[in-house]
C-alpha positions, 0 to 999 in steps of 0.5 A: 492671660497676659497675651490675651490682654495685650491682644485686646489692647491692640484691638482697642488701639486699631485706627487709634495708634497715631492719636494715642501717641500724639496725646502722649507726646503733647502730655509729655511736652506740656507737663515737662514744660510746666515742670521746668518752669515751676522748678525755677521757682525756689521751694514753692515751684517744686511743691506746686509741680508735685501738687498738679502732677497727680491730677494731670496723671489722672487726666492722662489716664482718663483720656486713654480710657475714653479713647480705648472705649471709643469715645471722642477725645481731644489732644489736650483733654487731659487738662480738663479731665485732670483738674475737674477731678483735682480733689478726688484724684488727690484723695485717692492718692492720699488714701493709697499712701495711708495704706502703704504707710507701714512699709514706708515707715519700716523703710525709713527705720531700716535706713536709720538703723544702717546709719547708726551701724555705720556711724553718723559721722562716718555716714555724713563724711562718706555722703559729703565726699561722694557728693563732692566727687560727683560734683567735681566730675570724678569717676573715682570712688571716694577714697575714705572708707568708713569704719563700720561701728556696729556691723550687726546693726548694719546687717539688721538694717539691710535685711529690714530694708530689703524685706520692707521694700519688697513688702511695699512693692508687693502691697502697692500692686493692690492699688494699681487700678485706683485711678481706673476705678475713680474714672468709672465711679466718680461719686465713690469715696476715696476710701471705698475706691481704695478698698474696691481696688484691694478687693479686685486685686487680691489674688491677682497681683501676680497676674498683673505683675506678669502683664507688666513683665510681658512688655520687657521685650518692647522696652528693649525695642524702644531702646533702639529707637532712642526712646521715641517708641515710648510714644506708642508703648506707653498707651499700649501698656496703659490700655492693656492695664485698663483691659486687665482692670475691666476683666476683674471688674466684670466690664470686659466680656470677651474673656471668661471669668475663670481665666481671671 
């Protein structure tokens, strides 16, 4: 399915590679500029940047979906696409966060257990020494090695951290198509969008992961271009994900349902 999905994505991009890359370049430049300016403002700036990033991301996704489906798009359309869906994109994001809250809490708890096992004083001293060494440009690890107060707690915390991190990652795949569903169903509630994403992704997370993994060779090639190739790879990957979503949602007729 991954190779077929990529083939259809390439077909959708025929004659549009340049426009897709330019849209991605303008998106990266403008969002980077906005981020750089806002981050100069203490406290409020980074918060504002985080708030507007969600709708801008949705706007970029929406622009590429339109491009994939043969609609006319402008190079800065992601602004209007994003901010016209400011509230809905954030509602979907927050509902997704709610669905992932349990593994997130477990990750926090596991870190807390590890800190208790190492010892708060030791952990603070180690963090301080490491930070100081980094700021000084030192390449030598901190010379002070903490005395672990409770190795059992450390082991338990580490195991819990690994398990909860894997659980969080696997569970997050249920919500990969949420912005695609939002684009196709702007009047659907955020709760229903997230639940619809769960429904169509149940049993398909491994296929989605394999699709993402199939681009690893392209990532390696991008490295030889000093990252410039990402301008073409990013829309290619995103449109392949759209194609995959369309298979699951019954919008793509070129692949038999049994292949999903």
